[in-house]
Residue frames as a rotation matrix with the C-alpha (Angstrom) as fourth column:
UNK 1
0.565 0.825 0.000 0.00
0.825 -0.565 0.000 0.00
0.000 0.000 -1.000 0.00
UNK 2
-0.543 -0.729 0.416 1.22
0.774 -0.627 -0.088 3.24
0.325 0.274 0.905 -1.11
UNK 3
0.059 0.528 -0.847 0.36
0.710 -0.619 -0.336 6.49
-0.702 -0.581 -0.412 0.58
UNK 4
0.600 0.282 0.748 -0.68
0.749 -0.527 -0.402 9.34
0.281 0.802 -0.528 -1.50
UNK 5
-0.504 -0.859 0.096 1.88
0.779 -0.499 -0.379 12.18
0.373 -0.116 0.920 -1.69
UNK 6
-0.124 0.522 0.844 -0.94
-0.128 -0.852 0.508 14.59
0.984 -0.045 0.172 -0.88
UNK 7
0.821 0.427 -0.379 -1.44
0.266 0.301 0.916 12.90
0.505 -0.853 0.134 2.47
UNK 8
0.022 -0.897 -0.441 2.24
0.997 0.053 -0.057 13.50
0.074 -0.439 0.895 3.25
UNK 9
-0.635 -0.234 0.736 1.82
0.343 -0.939 -0.003 17.12
0.692 0.250 0.677 2.32
UNK 10
0.343 0.844 0.413 -1.34
-0.177 -0.374 0.911 17.52
0.923 -0.385 0.021 4.45
UNK 11
0.749 -0.126 -0.651 0.34
0.623 0.469 0.626 15.74
0.227 -0.874 0.430 7.37
UNK 12
-0.340 -0.940 -0.020 3.45
0.920 -0.329 -0.212 17.93
0.193 -0.091 0.977 6.98
UNK 13
-0.424 0.282 0.861 1.30
0.051 -0.942 0.333 21.05
0.904 0.185 0.385 6.71
UNK 14
0.702 0.711 -0.036 -0.62
0.022 0.029 0.999 20.05
0.712 -0.703 0.005 9.84
UNK 15
0.388 -0.652 -0.651 2.65
0.918 0.334 0.213 19.41
0.078 -0.681 0.728 11.68
UNK 16
-0.651 -0.631 0.422 3.98
0.622 -0.762 -0.179 22.84
0.434 0.146 0.889 10.67
UNK 17
-0.013 0.732 0.681 0.72
-0.145 -0.675 0.723 24.52
0.989 -0.090 0.115 11.64
UNK 18
0.813 0.278 -0.512 0.85
0.398 0.377 0.837 22.73
0.426 -0.884 0.195 15.00
UNK 19
-0.053 -0.928 -0.368 4.49
0.998 -0.033 -0.060 23.83
0.044 -0.370 0.928 15.51
UNK 20
-0.713 -0.167 0.681 3.55
0.287 -0.956 0.066 27.42
0.640 0.242 0.729 14.67
UNK 21
0.138 0.895 0.425 0.18
-0.202 -0.395 0.896 27.61
0.970 -0.209 0.127 16.46
UNK 22
0.509 0.030 -0.860 1.33
0.718 0.537 0.443 25.90
0.475 -0.843 0.252 19.68
UNK 23
-0.535 -0.724 -0.434 3.93
0.845 -0.462 -0.270 28.57
-0.005 -0.512 0.859 20.58
UNK 24
-0.718 0.343 0.605 1.54
-0.053 -0.895 0.444 31.31
0.694 0.287 0.661 19.41
UNK 25
0.376 0.904 -0.204 -1.20
0.099 0.180 0.979 29.88
0.922 -0.388 -0.022 21.68
UNK 26
0.231 -0.382 -0.895 1.21
0.958 0.251 0.140 29.60
0.171 -0.889 0.424 24.60
UNK 27
-0.817 -0.556 0.151 2.38
0.541 -0.831 -0.131 33.17
0.199 -0.026 0.980 23.97
UNK 28
-0.330 0.789 0.518 -1.22
-0.157 -0.587 0.794 34.41
0.931 0.180 0.317 23.81
UNK 29
0.573 0.519 -0.634 -2.02
0.491 0.401 0.773 32.62
0.656 -0.754 -0.025 27.09
UNK 30
-0.229 -0.759 -0.610 1.08
0.973 -0.163 -0.163 34.16
0.024 -0.631 0.776 28.70
UNK 31
-0.858 -0.047 0.512 0.11
0.162 -0.970 0.182 37.65
0.488 0.239 0.840 27.49
UNK 32
0.123 0.982 0.142 -3.46
-0.039 -0.138 0.990 37.17
0.992 -0.127 0.021 28.77
UNK 33
0.472 -0.004 -0.882 -2.19
0.815 0.382 0.435 36.10
0.335 -0.924 0.183 32.22
UNK 34
-0.615 -0.754 -0.231 0.23
0.789 -0.588 -0.178 39.04
-0.002 -0.291 0.957 32.37
UNK 35
-0.597 0.484 0.640 -2.57
-0.021 -0.807 0.590 41.40
0.802 0.339 0.492 31.34
UNK 36
0.503 0.808 -0.306 -4.80
0.256 0.198 0.946 40.04
0.825 -0.554 -0.107 34.11
UNK 37
0.129 -0.560 -0.818 -1.93
0.991 0.098 0.090 40.38
0.029 -0.823 0.568 36.64
UNK 38
-0.828 -0.459 0.321 -1.31
0.486 -0.874 0.007 43.97
0.278 0.162 0.947 35.47
UNK 39
-0.129 0.874 0.469 -4.99
-0.060 -0.479 0.876 44.85
0.990 0.085 0.115 35.86
UNK 40
0.601 0.301 -0.740 -4.95
0.646 0.362 0.672 43.46
0.471 -0.882 0.024 39.39
UNK 41
-0.328 -0.818 -0.473 -1.86
0.942 -0.321 -0.099 45.50
-0.071 -0.478 0.876 40.24
UNK 42
-0.773 0.084 0.629 -3.42
0.177 -0.924 0.340 48.67
0.610 0.374 0.699 38.79
UNK 43
0.290 0.954 0.081 -6.63
0.094 -0.113 0.989 48.15
0.952 -0.280 -0.122 40.76
UNK 44
0.471 -0.192 -0.861 -4.54
0.875 0.225 0.429 47.84
0.112 -0.955 0.274 43.96
UNK 45
-0.579 -0.803 -0.142 -2.43
0.810 -0.586 0.016 50.90
-0.096 -0.106 0.990 43.17
UNK 46
-0.266 0.522 0.810 -5.30
0.499 -0.645 0.580 53.14
0.825 0.558 -0.089 42.12
UNK 47
0.791 0.589 -0.166 -6.53
0.450 -0.376 0.810 54.02
0.414 -0.715 -0.563 45.67
UNK 48
0.253 -0.790 -0.559 -2.96
0.813 -0.140 0.565 54.65
-0.524 -0.598 0.607 46.82
UNK 49
-0.635 -0.483 0.603 -2.31
0.756 -0.547 0.358 56.91
0.157 0.684 0.713 43.87
UNK 50
0.198 0.796 0.572 -5.54
0.452 -0.592 0.667 58.80
0.870 0.126 -0.477 44.55
UNK 51
0.795 0.034 -0.605 -4.46
0.597 -0.216 0.772 59.33
-0.104 -0.976 -0.192 48.18
UNK 52
-0.223 -0.963 -0.149 -1.08
0.848 -0.267 0.457 60.60
-0.480 -0.025 0.877 47.05
UNK 53
-0.456 0.141 0.879 -2.75
0.626 -0.650 0.430 63.02
0.632 0.746 0.208 44.65
UNK 54
0.656 0.752 0.063 -4.95
0.432 -0.442 0.786 64.26
0.619 -0.489 -0.614 47.49
UNK 55
0.520 -0.553 -0.652 -1.91
0.708 -0.149 0.690 64.73
-0.478 -0.820 0.314 49.74
UNK 56
-0.528 -0.737 0.422 -0.13
0.845 -0.407 0.346 66.58
-0.083 0.540 0.838 46.96
UNK 57
-0.035 0.610 0.792 -3.10
0.498 -0.677 0.543 68.93
0.867 0.413 -0.280 46.55
UNK 58
0.910 0.414 0.001 -3.08
0.177 -0.393 0.902 69.61
0.374 -0.821 -0.431 50.32
UNK 59
0.122 -0.972 -0.200 0.69
0.824 0.211 -0.525 70.06
0.553 -0.101 0.827 50.50
UNK 60
-0.462 -0.295 0.836 0.49
-0.040 -0.935 -0.352 73.70
0.886 -0.197 0.420 51.64
UNK 61
0.493 0.719 0.489 -2.13
-0.590 -0.137 0.796 72.95
0.640 -0.681 0.356 54.28
UNK 62
0.812 -0.256 -0.524 -0.04
0.463 0.829 0.312 70.08
0.355 -0.496 0.792 55.62
UNK 63
-0.254 -0.954 0.157 3.06
0.673 -0.291 -0.680 72.29
0.694 -0.067 0.717 55.77
UNK 64
-0.203 0.267 0.942 1.07
-0.451 -0.879 0.152 74.97
0.869 -0.394 0.298 57.64
UNK 65
0.836 0.549 0.012 -0.19
-0.294 0.428 0.855 72.37
0.464 -0.718 0.519 60.13
UNK 66
0.445 -0.763 -0.469 3.35
0.788 0.583 -0.200 71.07
0.426 -0.280 0.860 60.69
UNK 67
-0.463 -0.613 0.640 4.61
0.264 -0.785 -0.561 74.64
0.846 -0.091 0.525 61.23
UNK 68
0.219 0.643 0.734 1.80
-0.626 -0.485 0.611 75.31
0.749 -0.593 0.297 63.73
UNK 69
0.923 0.125 -0.365 2.53
0.147 0.761 0.632 72.11
0.356 -0.637 0.684 65.63
UNK 70
0.011 -0.987 -0.162 6.24
0.819 0.101 -0.565 72.96
0.574 -0.126 0.809 65.79
UNK 71
-0.401 -0.089 0.912 5.38
-0.209 -0.960 -0.186 76.43
0.892 -0.265 0.367 67.13
UNK 72
0.628 0.699 0.343 3.09
-0.530 0.062 0.846 74.93
0.569 -0.713 0.409 69.78
UNK 73
0.698 -0.452 -0.555 5.75
0.605 0.787 0.120 72.42
0.383 -0.419 0.823 70.81
UNK 74
-0.360 -0.894 0.267 8.30
0.581 -0.439 -0.685 75.21
0.730 -0.092 0.677 71.13
UNK 75
-0.089 0.399 0.912 5.84
-0.522 -0.799 0.299 77.14
0.848 -0.449 0.280 73.32
UNK 76
0.760 0.580 0.294 5.08
-0.558 0.349 0.753 74.27
0.334 -0.736 0.589 75.68
UNK 77
0.878 -0.461 -0.129 8.33
0.478 0.857 0.190 72.29
0.023 -0.229 0.973 75.71
UNK 78
0.522 -0.805 -0.281 11.84
-0.386 -0.517 0.764 73.19
-0.761 -0.291 -0.581 76.78
UNK 79
0.642 -0.315 -0.699 14.35
-0.709 0.105 -0.698 72.84
0.293 0.943 -0.155 73.92
UNK 80
0.914 -0.328 -0.240 16.67
0.347 0.937 0.041 69.83
0.211 -0.121 0.970 73.71
UNK 81
0.168 -0.910 0.379 19.67
0.165 -0.353 -0.921 72.17
0.972 0.217 0.091 73.89
UNK 82
0.097 -0.092 0.991 19.05
-0.880 -0.473 0.042 72.75
0.465 -0.876 -0.127 77.61
UNK 83
-0.809 -0.450 -0.380 20.27
-0.180 0.803 -0.567 70.21
0.560 -0.390 -0.731 80.12
UNK 84
0.024 0.876 -0.481 17.57
0.391 0.435 0.811 68.28
0.920 -0.207 -0.332 82.02
UNK 85
-0.172 -0.125 -0.977 18.86
0.985 -0.052 -0.167 69.53
-0.030 -0.991 0.132 85.39
UNK 86
-0.981 -0.160 -0.107 18.76
0.152 -0.985 0.080 73.14
-0.119 0.062 0.991 84.14
UNK 87
-0.497 0.866 0.048 15.20
-0.127 -0.127 0.984 72.63
0.858 0.483 0.173 82.93
UNK 88
0.125 0.547 -0.828 14.12
0.754 0.490 0.438 71.15
0.645 -0.679 -0.351 86.27
UNK 89
-0.499 -0.389 -0.774 15.78
0.823 -0.493 -0.283 73.94
-0.272 -0.778 0.566 88.24
UNK 90
-0.973 0.176 0.148 14.21
-0.091 -0.885 0.457 76.63
0.211 0.431 0.877 86.04
UNK 91
-0.174 0.970 -0.167 10.74
0.053 0.179 0.982 75.11
0.983 0.162 -0.083 86.40
UNK 92
0.018 0.117 -0.993 11.22
0.951 0.304 0.053 74.72
0.309 -0.945 -0.106 90.16
UNK 93
-0.842 -0.370 -0.392 12.24
0.472 -0.857 -0.206 78.39
-0.259 -0.358 0.897 90.45
UNK 94
-0.768 0.606 0.207 9.20
-0.235 -0.568 0.789 79.48
0.595 0.557 0.579 88.41
UNK 95
0.079 0.819 -0.568 6.84
0.457 0.477 0.751 77.42
0.886 -0.319 -0.337 90.60
UNK 96
-0.235 -0.238 -0.942 8.37
0.970 -0.116 -0.213 78.82
-0.059 -0.964 0.258 93.80
UNK 97
-0.992 -0.129 0.006 7.99
0.128 -0.983 0.134 82.36
-0.011 0.134 0.991 92.40
UNK 98
-0.393 0.917 0.063 4.31
-0.104 -0.112 0.988 81.80
0.913 0.382 0.139 91.59
UNK 99
0.207 0.474 -0.856 3.67
0.757 0.476 0.447 80.44
0.619 -0.741 -0.261 95.08
UNK 100
-0.474 -0.445 -0.760 5.57
0.849 -0.460 -0.260 83.15
-0.234 -0.768 0.596 96.93
UNK 101
-0.966 0.143 0.214 3.95
-0.040 -0.905 0.423 85.96
0.254 0.401 0.880 94.89
UNK 102
-0.140 0.987 -0.078 0.51
-0.026 0.075 0.997 84.59
0.990 0.142 0.015 95.67
UNK 103
0.036 0.115 0.993 1.24
-0.903 -0.421 0.081 84.40
0.428 -0.900 0.088 99.40
UNK 104
0.938 0.225 -0.264 1.81
-0.122 0.926 0.357 80.68
0.325 -0.302 0.896 99.90
UNK 105
0.278 -0.864 0.420 4.71
-0.883 -0.057 0.467 79.36
-0.379 -0.501 -0.778 101.93
UNK 106
0.556 -0.204 -0.806 6.78
-0.437 0.754 -0.491 76.75
0.707 0.625 0.330 100.09
UNK 107
0.786 -0.232 0.572 7.88
-0.475 0.366 0.800 74.20
-0.395 -0.901 0.178 102.67
UNK 108
-0.251 -0.879 0.405 9.96
-0.128 0.445 0.886 72.14
-0.959 0.171 -0.225 100.24
UNK 109
0.764 0.401 -0.505 10.38
-0.569 0.051 -0.821 71.49
-0.304 0.915 0.267 96.56
UNK 110
-0.128 -0.789 0.601 12.25
-0.208 0.614 0.762 68.80
-0.970 -0.028 -0.242 94.72
UNK 111
0.269 0.087 -0.959 13.17
-0.963 0.004 -0.269 68.07
-0.020 0.996 0.085 91.11
UNK 112
0.450 -0.022 0.893 12.98
-0.231 0.963 0.140 64.32
-0.862 -0.269 0.429 90.45
UNK 113
-0.627 -0.755 0.193 14.96
-0.030 0.270 0.962 62.42
-0.779 0.597 -0.192 87.81
UNK 114
-0.239 0.490 -0.838 13.74
-0.926 -0.376 0.044 62.79
-0.293 0.786 0.544 84.24
UNK 115
-0.085 0.305 0.948 11.71
0.143 0.946 -0.292 60.00
-0.986 0.111 -0.124 82.66
UNK 116
-0.838 -0.293 -0.460 12.07
-0.391 -0.266 0.881 59.45
-0.380 0.918 0.109 78.94
UNK 117
0.330 0.906 0.263 8.98
-0.087 0.307 -0.948 59.23
-0.940 0.290 0.180 76.79
UNK 118
0.476 -0.113 0.872 9.00
0.805 0.457 -0.380 58.76
-0.355 0.882 0.308 73.02
UNK 119
0.338 -0.282 0.898 9.68
0.652 -0.618 -0.439 62.36
0.679 0.734 -0.025 72.01
UNK 120
0.374 -0.088 0.923 10.13
-0.433 -0.897 0.090 64.14
0.820 -0.433 -0.374 75.31
UNK 121
-0.668 -0.471 -0.576 11.84
0.425 0.395 -0.815 63.91
0.612 -0.789 -0.063 78.66
UNK 122
0.478 0.852 0.214 9.29
0.129 -0.309 0.942 64.28
0.869 -0.423 -0.257 81.46
UNK 123
-0.652 -0.758 -0.018 10.82
0.221 -0.168 -0.961 66.06
0.726 -0.630 0.277 84.46
UNK 124
0.370 0.847 -0.383 8.71
0.624 0.080 0.778 65.73
0.689 -0.526 -0.499 87.65
UNK 125
-0.714 -0.474 0.515 8.74
-0.057 -0.694 -0.718 68.42
0.698 -0.542 0.468 90.35
UNK 126
0.130 0.744 -0.655 7.08
0.819 0.292 0.494 68.09
0.559 -0.600 -0.572 93.76
UNK 127
-0.618 -0.219 0.755 6.20
-0.139 -0.915 -0.379 71.12
0.774 -0.339 0.535 95.86
UNK 128
-0.134 0.544 -0.828 4.98
0.947 0.318 0.056 71.05
0.294 -0.776 -0.558 99.48
UNK 129
-0.595 0.005 0.804 3.23
0.044 -0.998 0.038 74.18
0.803 0.058 0.594 100.67
UNK 130
-0.359 0.589 -0.724 1.25
0.904 0.027 -0.427 75.81
-0.231 -0.808 -0.542 103.47
UNK 131
-0.998 0.066 0.017 -1.16
-0.061 -0.975 0.216 78.66
0.031 0.214 0.976 103.16
UNK 132
-0.359 0.932 -0.053 -4.75
-0.216 -0.138 -0.966 79.67
-0.908 -0.336 0.251 102.66
UNK 133
0.080 0.510 0.857 -7.25
0.687 0.594 -0.418 78.78
-0.722 0.622 -0.303 99.95
UNK 134
0.909 0.328 -0.258 -7.31
0.075 -0.737 -0.672 82.12
-0.411 0.592 -0.694 98.13
UNK 135
0.179 -0.901 -0.396 -3.51
-0.817 -0.360 0.451 82.28
-0.549 0.243 -0.800 97.63
UNK 136
-0.466 -0.299 0.833 -3.58
0.091 0.920 0.382 78.66
-0.880 0.254 -0.401 96.42
UNK 137
0.474 0.715 0.513 -6.24
0.665 0.092 -0.741 79.53
-0.577 0.693 -0.432 93.87
UNK 138
0.810 -0.228 -0.540 -4.26
-0.394 -0.894 -0.213 82.61
-0.434 0.385 -0.814 92.84
UNK 139
-0.244 -0.964 0.106 -1.10
-0.608 0.237 0.758 80.54
-0.755 0.120 -0.644 92.36
UNK 140
-0.298 0.175 0.939 -2.93
0.486 0.874 -0.009 77.93
-0.821 0.454 -0.345 90.30
UNK 141
0.803 0.592 0.065 -4.51
0.391 -0.442 -0.807 80.58
-0.449 0.674 -0.587 88.07
UNK 142
0.518 -0.690 -0.505 -1.11
-0.689 -0.686 0.231 82.24
-0.506 0.229 -0.832 87.59
UNK 143
-0.484 -0.703 0.521 0.52
-0.261 0.685 0.681 78.93
-0.835 0.194 -0.515 86.67
UNK 144
0.025 0.596 0.803 -2.33
0.699 0.563 -0.441 78.10
-0.715 0.572 -0.402 84.29
UNK 145
0.866 0.391 -0.310 -2.21
0.106 -0.751 -0.652 81.51
-0.488 0.532 -0.692 82.59
UNK 146
0.080 -0.896 -0.437 1.50
-0.788 -0.325 0.523 81.37
-0.610 0.303 -0.732 81.75
UNK 147
0.939 0.332 -0.089 2.34
-0.303 0.678 -0.670 79.28
-0.163 0.656 0.737 78.73
UNK 148
0.651 -0.714 -0.257 6.01
-0.242 0.126 -0.962 79.40
0.719 0.689 -0.091 77.83
UNK 149
-0.633 0.147 -0.760 7.10
-0.280 0.872 0.402 76.60
0.722 0.467 -0.511 78.59
UNK 150
0.295 0.950 0.103 4.17
-0.501 0.063 0.863 74.92
0.813 -0.307 0.494 80.25
UNK 151
-0.846 -0.309 0.434 4.09
-0.530 0.393 -0.752 73.76
0.061 -0.866 -0.496 83.86
UNK 152
-0.132 0.810 -0.572 1.75
-0.437 0.470 0.767 70.79
0.890 0.351 0.292 83.88
UNK 153
-0.218 0.168 0.961 -0.03
-0.968 0.088 -0.235 69.59
-0.124 -0.982 0.143 87.02
UNK 154
-0.605 -0.085 -0.792 0.14
-0.332 0.931 0.154 65.82
0.724 0.356 -0.591 87.47
UNK 155
0.123 0.670 -0.732 -1.61
0.614 0.528 0.586 65.52
0.780 -0.522 -0.346 90.84
UNK 156
-0.460 -0.252 0.851 -2.28
-0.419 -0.784 -0.459 67.26
0.783 -0.568 0.255 94.10
UNK 157
-0.050 0.411 -0.910 -3.03
0.814 0.545 0.201 66.52
0.579 -0.731 -0.362 97.73
UNK 158
-0.497 -0.024 0.868 -4.49
-0.295 -0.936 -0.194 69.25
0.816 -0.352 0.458 99.94
UNK 159
-0.130 0.417 -0.899 -5.38
0.841 0.526 0.123 68.92
0.525 -0.741 -0.419 103.62
UNK 160
0.639 0.386 0.665 -6.83
-0.069 -0.832 0.550 71.28
0.766 -0.397 -0.506 106.18
UNK 161
-0.429 -0.882 -0.197 -4.12
0.267 0.085 -0.960 72.27
0.863 -0.464 0.199 108.63
UNK 162
-0.930 0.229 -0.288 -6.38
0.234 -0.237 -0.943 74.09
-0.285 -0.944 0.166 111.06
UNK 163
-0.182 0.947 0.266 -10.10
0.975 0.138 0.176 74.38
0.130 0.291 -0.948 111.14
UNK 164
-0.443 0.043 0.896 -11.60
0.279 -0.943 0.183 77.76
0.852 0.331 0.405 110.56
UNK 165
-0.567 0.326 -0.757 -12.45
0.701 -0.293 -0.650 79.95
-0.433 -0.899 -0.062 113.43
UNK 166
0.484 0.872 0.074 -15.16
0.772 -0.386 -0.505 82.47
-0.412 0.302 -0.860 112.82
UNK 167
0.816 -0.172 -0.551 -12.64
-0.230 -0.973 -0.036 85.27
-0.530 0.156 -0.834 112.26
UNK 168
-0.166 -0.985 -0.051 -9.67
-0.572 0.054 0.819 83.30
-0.804 0.165 -0.572 110.84
UNK 169
0.381 0.250 -0.890 -9.28
-0.910 0.273 -0.312 81.78
0.165 0.929 0.332 107.36
UNK 170
0.931 -0.002 0.366 -8.65
-0.076 0.977 0.198 78.06
-0.358 -0.212 0.909 106.92
UNK 171
0.035 -0.976 -0.213 -4.98
-0.904 -0.121 0.409 77.05
-0.425 0.179 -0.887 106.70
UNK 172
0.961 0.257 -0.102 -4.08
-0.272 0.807 -0.524 74.35
-0.053 0.531 0.846 104.19
UNK 173
-0.133 -0.983 0.124 -1.10
-0.673 0.182 0.717 72.14
-0.728 0.012 -0.686 103.62
UNK 174
0.823 0.483 0.299 -0.47
-0.122 0.664 -0.738 70.00
-0.555 0.571 0.605 100.61
UNK 175
-0.365 -0.908 0.206 1.70
0.023 0.212 0.977 68.69
-0.931 0.362 -0.057 97.87
UNK 176
0.716 0.496 -0.490 1.49
-0.457 -0.197 -0.867 69.49
-0.527 0.845 0.086 94.18
UNK 177
-0.065 -0.706 0.705 3.11
0.380 0.636 0.672 67.24
-0.923 0.311 0.227 91.60
UNK 178
0.622 0.168 -0.765 4.11
-0.542 -0.613 -0.575 69.12
-0.565 0.772 -0.290 88.45
UNK 179
0.090 -0.735 0.673 6.07
0.634 0.563 0.530 68.09
-0.768 0.379 0.516 85.42
UNK 180
0.374 -0.083 -0.924 7.67
-0.624 -0.760 -0.185 69.85
-0.686 0.645 -0.336 82.50
UNK 181
0.797 -0.069 0.600 8.63
0.431 0.761 -0.484 68.49
-0.423 0.644 0.637 79.13
UNK 182
0.081 -0.825 -0.559 12.00
-0.580 -0.496 0.647 68.76
-0.811 0.272 -0.518 77.40
UNK 183
0.795 0.179 -0.580 12.50
-0.603 0.338 -0.722 67.74
0.067 0.924 0.377 73.77
UNK 184
0.674 -0.574 0.464 14.70
0.307 0.790 0.532 64.67
-0.672 -0.216 0.709 73.33
UNK 185
0.067 -0.727 -0.683 18.04
-0.624 -0.565 0.540 65.45
-0.779 0.390 -0.491 71.69
């Protein structure tokens, strides 16, 4: 039995078509998978890009907010250039001045070791006092009204030293726990 030469040609043509179409089909499948992967990546990046565009549009507002926050920090916090002991002594002197000007007697005051927080050193100061209620209120208002740098009240204990007589004001004794902040170097 003899095969027809046309059958050889058709078989050869089919083999060539298979050799050509197989890589083309694999290439098309690869391109389709890469296209799908690219679309997925774009859909994930699109919200991030939109956020970045929004931040870029608000660049000036963000810079203004950062400047304001830096100004507020400089108002309320001692600079890092000052030593922690100098900061504690300065704050202790300021507290004693407020108390003495208001008419309170400072029995003792102490600057405690600084505690480090993330961005600031927290320097505690304890003050023991004796006096009357009105001078205590005056001292607290004076401390609250001054800003630069802030003296922050952490806690207080006040006790009656002597009970009021009809003609005499009530004497108080107590301890106030303040702290000040110093920027970390």
